[in-house]
N, C-alpha and C positions, 0 to 999 in steps of 0.2 A: 719559221719563216712565214707560214700562212698567218699566224697571229700578228706578226709585225706588219705584214702587208695590210691586213684588215684594220689594224690600228691607224696606219697612215691614211687609208681611205676615209675612215670615220673622222679623223681629225680634219681632213680636208672638208668634209661635209659641214662640220661645225664652223670652220672659218668662212666657208661659203655663205652660211646663214648670217654670220656677223657682217660680212661684206654687203650682203643684200640689205641688211638693216641700215647700213650707212648710206648706200646709194639711193635708197628710196626717198629720204628727205632732201637729198641734194638735187635729184631730178625734179622733186616737187617745187622747191623754192628757186632753183637756178635756171629752170626751163631750158637747160642745155646739157649735153653730155659732159662728164668730168674728164678733162684732158689728162689729169695726172693725179694719182693718189697712191702714195707709197704704202707697200704692205706693212712695213715696220710701224708706220704710224697707226694703222688700224690695230695691228697685233698688240702694240703696247698700250692701246687705249689712250693715246696722248691727245687730250682734248684742250690743252692749253692754247693760248692765242698764238704762240710762236709756231705751233705746228701748222697753222693755216695761213700765216703771213709770209711775205717774202723775206728771204734772208738778208736783204739789204737794208731792212729797217724802214723802208718807205711806207709801209703800212698798206700797200696794195694787196688785194685779196687774190690768192693764187687760184682758188677754186671758183669763186663767184666774183669775177672782176667787175660786173655791172651792178652789184647789189650795194645798198647803203650799209653803213656800219651797224645801224640798229637791226636791219634785216639779217645781217650776218650773225649778230649776237643771238637773235631769236632762232635762227637755223641751228646754230650750235647747241643751244639749250634743248631744242626738240630732238636733235640727234642723240644727245646724252640721255634724254628720257627714253627714247626708243631702244637704245642699247641696254638700259636698265631693265626695261620690260622683257626684252629678248633674253637677257641673262636669267631672269626669273623663270621663263619658260624652259630654258635649257636645264636649269637646276631642277625644276619639277620633273622633267622627263628623266633626268639622272636618278632622282629618288625612285621613280617607278621601276627603272631598269636595274637598280642596285640589288634588289632581292633576287632577280633572275640571274644576275652575274654571280652572286654568292652561291646560289645553287649549282651553277656550272663549275665554279672554281673549287667547291667542296662537296662533291656528290656523296661522299661517305658520311657527312655530318647530317644530323636530323635538323630539319627546318625549325623544329620547336625550340632548338637551342637559341635561335635568334628571335623568332616570333612565336611566343608561347600562346597556346590556345587560350582565348579570352575566358573560356569557361573555368579554367583553373587559376585565373588571376583576376584581380579587380581591374576596373576600367582605367583608373588613374595610372596604375603601373604600366599597362600596355601602351598608353599614350606616351608616358615618359620614356619608355624604351624606344618606341618608334621615333620620337623626337631626337633622342640622342643619335640614333643611326642616321637619320636624315641630315642632322647637323653635320656629322662627320663627312657625309657624302658631299654636302654642299661646300664645305671648306675645301675638300679635295678638288672639286670641279672649278671653284673660283681660282685656286692656285694654278690649275691647268690652263685656264683661259688667259689670266692676266700675267702669267710668268713665262710667256713664250720667249722673251728675250732676257729672262733672268731677273726682271724687276717689275713692280707695279707701283706706279706713281713715286718712283725713286726709292721704294722699300723692297729689300730682298730678305725673305725668311730663310734663316740657315737650315731649318728643318726640311726645306723643300729643295735643297741643292741637287739631290739625286734626280728629281723630276725635271728640274731646269736643265741639267746637263743632258738628259735624254732628249729633251726637246731641241736643244742647240745642236746635238749631234745628228739628229735625223732631218731637221729642217722641213721645209715645205715648198716645193717648186710648182711651176705651172702645170707640168705633166701629171703630177699627183692630183692636183685640183681637177684636171680634166677627167682623170680616171674615176675620181669620186663622183663627178657629175654623171658620167656614163653609167656607173653602177646605180646611181639614183634612178635614172630613166629605165634601166633594165628591170629594176625591182617593181617599178610602176606602183609603188605603195604610197606615194604622196609624201607631203611634208611631215605628217605625223609620224610615219614609220622612219623617216630620215632622222627625226629627233631621237627616236628610240635607238637607231643605229649609232648615232653620235654618243648617246648615253652609254651604250655598250662599250664603245672605245674608251670613254671616260672611266668606266668601271674598271677596265683592264689596266689603264694607266695609273689608277689610284688603288690598286689591289692591296698594296702594303698597308695603306691607311685604313682600308675597309677591314682587313684581317684584324688590325689592332682594335678597330671599333667593335667588331664582332666579339672579340675576346673580352673587351670591357663590358659589353652588353650581357654576355653569357654569365660573367661573374656577378654582375648586378642582379640578373634574373635568379641566379642560384640563391643569393641572399634573400631576395623577396619571396622566392618559392618556399624557402624554409620557414619564413615568418608566416606565410599564408597557407601552409600545408593543410591546416584544419579547414580553412575556407574552401580550398580546392576539393577536399573530400566531401564537404557538405554539399557543394553545388552538384558534384557528380552523383552523389547518393540520392538526390531528389528525383533522378530519372525523369527530368522534365526538360523539355526543349528550351534553349535560351531565348527562343522567339515567343515563348508563352507569355501572355499578358500579365500573369501573376507569378512569374518565376522568382522575382526579387522578394515578393511578399511571402512566398513559401520559405525562402531562406531566412527571413526575419523571424517568422513564427517558429521555425526549427531552433533558431538561436535562443529564443525566449524560453522554449521548453528545456533546453539544456541548461540555461542559466538558472531556472527555477530548481532544477535537480541539484546543481552545484551549490545553491544557496543553503539547502538543508545540510549538505556535507560540511560546508564551511562553518555553519553555526554550531554543529556538533563538535567541531575541532577547535572552536574558539578563535578562528581566523577572522576577526571582526573587520580588520582593515581591508582585506581583499573582498569581503562580503559587502562592505560599504561601496567599494569601487564598482562591484558587479551590479549592485542596485542602481547606482547612478547610470551605468551603461544601459541597463534595462529601461529606466525611465526615459533616457534620451532616445533609444530606438523605438520605444512605444509611442513617444510623442511624434516621431517621424512617421510611424505607421499610421497612427490615427484610425480613421475609418476607411482607408484606401482599399479598394477592391481589385485594382489592377496597377501595374507598375507606373502607368502614366500619371497617376494621382499622387505619386510619391514626390517629396521635395528633391531638388537637384543634389543636395549634399548627402543623400541617403547612403551612397556607396562608401563614403568616408565613415559614416556611423557603423555600417556593417563591418568594415575592416577593423575599426577600433574594438567593436564587440568581439570579433573573432580572435583578435590578438589577446584580449583579456581571457576568453574561454580557453585558448590554447595554453596560456600561462598557468591557469588553474588546473588544467588537465595534466600538465607536466608535474605539478605539485603532488599529485596523488600517486599511491602505490599501484602496482599491477593487480590483476585479478586474484592472485593468491593472497595478497595482503587483505583485499576486501573480503575474501572468503573467511580468512582467519578472524577478522573483526566481526563478521556476521555470526560466526560460530560462537565466539566469546559472548556476543550480545544475546544469542539464543540461550546459551547456558545460564546467563545472568537472568534473563527473562523467565526461564523455567524455574529457577530458584525463587524468584519473587512470586511467581504464580503459585508454587507450592505453599509458600508462606501465607499468601492471601487466602488460599483454600483453607488452611488450618485456622486462620482468623475467622473466616466466614463460618466454618463448622462450629467453632467455639461460640460465636455470637448466636448462631441458630440454636445451639443447645441452651444458651443462656435465655434466649427468648422463649424457648419451650418450657423452661422452668418457671418463668414468670407467670404471675396471675393478674389478669386485668383488674382494674380498680373496681368495676362493677361486681365481678365474681368474688372479690375480697369483701366487698360490702355485704353481699347477700347472706353468707353464713353468719356474719356478725349481727345483722339485723334479725335473722331468724332465731339465733340463739338468745338474743335479748328478749324477743317476743316469747320464746318458750319459757324462760324463767320468770318473766314478768306476768305471765298469764295466771289468773286466779282460778282457772278451771282445774278441778280435781281429776277429771277424766282425760288422761292423756294416752289412752290405749287405742289401738286400731280395732276396727270391727272385723268380723269374719276370722277370728283367731283359730277357730276349729279347723280351718282348711290348711293350717301351716304344716301339719304332719300327715296329711292325707296322701298316700302314695298313688292314688288314682288320678290325681290332678297334675297339671303341668307346672312344674316348679322351675323357677329361674334363680340363679345366683349372680348377684352383682356386687362386686367389692370395689368401693370407691370412696374418696374423700372430697369429690366434686358434686355438690348438691344439684346443680343445674344439669350436669351431664347425666347423672343417675336418673333424674326426672325425665329427660328426653328418651332414655332407653325404655323406661316403664310406659311413658305416654305413647311412643311409637308402636310398642308391642300391643297395647290394648286397642289402639285405633284400628289395627288390621286384624285383630283376633275375631274369629267367628263366634266364639263363646267366651266372652271375657270372664264369666264367673268361674271358669275352669283354670284360670291362671293365678299362680301364687308367686309373689316376688319376695326374695330374701336378700335384703341389702345389709351388708356389713361395712362399717366405717370405723374410723378411729375415734379416740376420745374427744378430740377438739371439734369434730364435726357431727358428733352424735346428736346433740340437741337440735342443731340446725337441720339435719337430715330428717329427724323425726317431726319437727315442726312443719317442714315443707309438706310432708304427706298428710299431716293432720289438717293443714290449711287447704290442701288440694286432694280430697278423698278420691279413691279409685272406683267407687261404685261397688259392683258385685265382686270385683277382684279383691284378692287379699294381699296385704303387704306386711312385711316384718322388717324392722330396723334393729340391728344388733351392734353392740359396741365390742370391738375386738378385745378390749381390756377385760371383758366378762368371761373370755375363754381362759379359765384358770389352768386348764390342762396344757395350754400352749405356752411353754416356757423353754428356757435355754437348755434345761436338762433333757427335755424331750425332743426338741427340734434343733438339729445341727445348724441349720441356716440362721435361726434366731440367735444362737450362741455366736456365730460368726458376725452377724450384723451388730451385735452389742459389744464386740471386741474393740479395744482402744485403737488398734491398727486400722480397723475398718472405718471408724469414726474419723481418725486423722486423715485417712485417704480421701474421704468426702469433704470434710469440713476444715481440715488442718492445712499445713503447708506441704504435705506430701505431693510429690510430682508423679504424673503418670509415666509409664515406661515409653521409650521412644516408639512411635508408630501406633500407640494405643488410641483407640477411638474415644474421644472425650465423652461420648454418650454414656459410656460405662461408669462415668463419674457422676452421673445424675443421681441425686439423693433419693429419687423414687425407688431405686433399687435397695435402698436402706430400709424401706417400709416393709413391714411384714405383710401388709395388704397385697403386695405383689406376689408373695409366695403362699398366700392362704389357699390358693386353688389346689395345692397338693394335700390339703386336709379336709376335703369335702366330706368323706365318710364320717369324720369326727364331728363336723359341724352339723350335718344332717343325718343323724344315726338311724332315723326311721324311714328315710326315703330310698327308693330304688334307682331312680334316674333324675338327673339334674342337668338343665341346660345352662352352661356358663356363658355369660355375656360380658365383654369388656364395656367400660363406661364411655368409650369413644365409638360406639356402634349405633346404628339406626336401623330399626326393623321396618321393612317395607311390605311384608306379606305375613299371612297367618302361619305360625310355626308349629301348629298342633301335629302336623304329619311327622315331625322329627321323633316323637315319642313312639311311633309305630314302626320305626326302622329297626330291623334286626342287625345288630352289630357283630353277629357271628362269633360271639365269645370274646370280642375285643372290649377293651375298657374305654377307649377314647374314640369318639366319632368326630372326624375333622376333615376339612377340605385340604387336599394336598396342594403344594405350591411348587412342585418340581419343574413346572414350565418356566420358572424364573431361576436363573443360575444362582442368585444369592440365597436361595432357600434350600440349597443342598447341604448335606451334613458337614461337608468339609469347610463350609463358610462359618460354622458356629463352633465346631469342636477342633481341638488341637490334635491332629492326626500324627504329629511328630512324637507324641507320647505313645509308647507301646501299649499302654492300657487301653487307650481309645482305639488305636489301630487294630488291635486284636479282637475287639468286640463289635465294631461298627463298620459299615460300608461308607466310604467318603462320598460316593455318588448316590446314596439313597435319597429318596424324595423327602423333603421336609414337609411340614404341615403348619397350619396357622393357628395360633391362639387368638381368641376373640369371640368365637362362636363354636363351642365344643359341647357335644352330648356325651356325658359321662355315665357309664353304667356302674352305679355304686355297689351293686351286688357283686359283680365281677371284680371290682376293685378290692373289696374286702376278701374275696375268695383268693385272688392272686397276691394279696398282701403288697399292693403297689406302694403304700406309704413307706414300708421298710426298704423297698428298692430305692425309693427317692432318698431316704436317709443315708443309705450306703454310698450312693454316688456323691451326695453332698459332702459327706465326710472325706471322701477321696479328693475332693476339689477344695479342700480347706485353703491351700496356698494359691488357688485360682490358676493352676497350670493345665487343667483339663479343658476348661472353658472360662470365658469371662463371666462377669455378673449378668444376671437377667434370668427370667423364668423360662424362656423358650429353649435354650440349650439344656437346661435341667429337665424340661419336659421331653425333649428328643431322646435323651438317654433313659429316662424313666419309663416312657411308653414305647420303647423300641420293640417292634413286632407285636404291639398291643393296640395299634391304631387302625380304625376302620375308615377307609376313604369315603367321604360323602361327595355327592354331586357338587360341582363347582358353582352351580347357581345358588346354592344355599348361602355362600359367604364370598363377598367380593371385597378384595383388599386394595390398598394403594391410595385412598382418597386423602391421606395425610402427607403424601410426598410426590405422587405421580400426577402431573397435570393432564395426562392423556388416557384416563381410565374410560373404557367403553362398556356399554350394556349395563349401565347403572340401574336403570328402571327394572330390568329383569331379575336383579339379584334380590334374594329374600332378606339378606342382611348386608348392609354396606359398612365398611370398617375404615375409620380415619386413622389407621395406623401410621405412625411417623410423627414428626414434630409439628406439622401444620394442622393443628387441631382446629375444628370449626369455631370454637369459642374464643380463639386467639386472633389478634389482628393480623398475624402472619399467615393465617389459614388461607387456603385457596378459595377465592370468592366464588368461583364457578360451582363449587360443591357445597358451599355454606347453606344454600337454600334447602337442601335435603334435611339438614339438621335443624335450622331455625324455624321451619314450619311446625315443629312440635313444641315450640316454646310459646307460652302465653304471655306476650309482652304487656298485656293489660293487667296482669296480676299485680297486686298492690306492692308486694315486696320488690318485684322486678322494676316497677316504676320508681320506687323510692331510691333504688340503687342505680338508676339511670342506665339500665341495660337495654340496648337497642339492637335491632337486627342488622 
C-alpha cells in the first residue's frame, strides 16, 4: 500500500510538471488565464488542431480567442518544443534514478552484474552496456507518459497493455495532485529532487522492463567478460591506478612483451598463420604507441587496438598446453641439447688432437732445409767439439729425446742462458732417423760454446729391439699399427689422445732405458722437448734422493694426477699393488739416479709390467702410467718450484716467473697456432728468428 501511494504521488508530480510546461507558453502568448484545458488533452499529448478549436467547426480559438491564426500556430509550435525539452529532462532524471531503483529492488544482487568495473572492461563495452540500459529505461518512461489513456498518437503497443491497464485503473484525480504538491513543499528539495522522485515512480512502474533489461545486459556482459578475461587480468596486474597518466601505455608495453614471447613459441611450432597475425597486431599497436609518454598523447582508437591485441593473445594462450606440457617439452629439449653437446665435445676433442698432431709449414720446412744443407755440405768435419765431456760423470748431463729440431734447440738454449757455468753442462739429444741429419746440422750451425752436445740416432741402438723390449714388440705389432693407422675404432668412451701416433714412437719410451744409453753416467736430468728452463739447474745434482731412483715434482694437488685416473683399478692386479689415491708425479723434468736404477734393476720392473699390459687392460698407452707403476715407492718428491706444469692446456697458470722449468704439457704447444698466446713469449724469446734457416722457412714469432 505504501508503495502504491508513493507511486500515485510521484505520478502526480510528473503530470504537474507537464501541466506547468503547457501553461507557461499559454500565459506568455495569451496574456490571460486559461479558462479551460481538459486533462485528457494534455495527458494524451493531443496537439492536433482539433484539440484547440471549437467543436462546431467555426474555427474560433477556445484558448486564445483574441490571437490571430499565425500567432496560434506559433504558440502551438513552441508548446510542442517545450514539451519535447521537458520530456528529455524527465528521461534524463529517469536514467539517473534507474541505477538507484535497481539497487533497491535487488539488494542481494551485486552491482557489478549491471555496471562492471571499467578497470576490468574496455571503455567501448561499458558505454555500450550503459546505452542499452538507458535506452530500455527511456522506452519505458515514454510509454508511461504517452500511454495514460492507452494510446499515443493513435498507436497502442500490445506489449504495454499491462502498464496501460494499471494506469486506467488507478487514474489521477485532483486530490492526488494536491497531495503530490503538498509533499513537494514538505520536502523542500526543489524541482531537481521532484524530478528524481518522479523518476523513482517511473522506475517502479517499469520494473518488469528494467528486470528484463538487466538480465539482457548481464548476459551480454558475461560474454564480453569471457572474451576480455585476459585484458581484465592484465589491467589489474599492473597495480596501477586507472587515473595514472601512463596506465594505458603500461598495458600496451605489457602486451608487446607477451606478444614477443609468443612469437618464439609460434615459430618453433610452425604456426606461421597465427604468427603473421600477431606480427600485424604488434605493428598496429606499436604504431599507435609511437613515442607517447602519457595516455593523452595516444590516438582515440587505441582502446580498440588494445582490445584486438588482447583477443589475439588470449586465443594464442588457449592454444598452448599447461605447465606440465611445457615442462615435458623443456625436458625433452634439454636431453636433446645434452646429447648434441656431448657430440660436439667429442668432435672438438678430435679436432684438438688432430691439430696437435699437425706440423706447421715452417717447422716442416726447417728439417728439410737442414737435412739438405747437411748432405750438400763439402765439409769433412761434421763432429761436435768437446766430445771428451760426453762421459764425464762430474758434469751436469741432460737427456732430451725429440724429433722436433726447434723445440730441442729451445730447451738447450734456455738452459745455457741461465747456467752459471755453461762449460759444466752436457746435452745428449736422441732423435729418429728422419731428423738425425737436421738435428745435427742445427747444432753444427749454432755451436754451444764451451758446453758439449751429442746427437744420436735411435737406429744406432742395436741392443734396442723387439726381443729385448716388450714395448717395442707391441708397437711393431700389426694390431697396434692398425689401431693407429688403419680402420680400427676406439672403444666407446676411449680418449682419442691415446690414438695419437706419437705413442707409437719408441722415442716416447726411451726414457726407460737411460742406464743402457748412458752406461758411464751416474745422474741424468731428463727434459721433455716442450719445456723451457728459466733458472740455473746445477743445484739439482746436489739433491740427495734418499735412495730413490726418480726425483720428480708431485702433482697430487690436482685431482686428475691421482693414480686412479691413469690405472685401471677394476683389475685385481692393479688394485692389489697400488693405492688409487696415491699422488702422481710429472714427467718432463726428472732427475734419475742411474746408479740406484741399475742396483734396483728398474728396467726389468718396467719390462714385467709392460708384458702384463700387452692387451692394454691395466692402463692405456703412454709413458706416464708405465712410469707410475715402474717407479712406485721409488720416487723422491722435489720442491714444486722446480717444475711448473699446465702451460699447454691451462690458461690460468700462476707464478710462472718463479718456476725453474715451465712445461707446455698438453695439446697447445707454443710452436703451434693453437698454442696459448699469453705463454708463447716464454718460449719464443729463446728462438733466434734472424737465423738463416728460420728466415728461409718463414718462421715468425
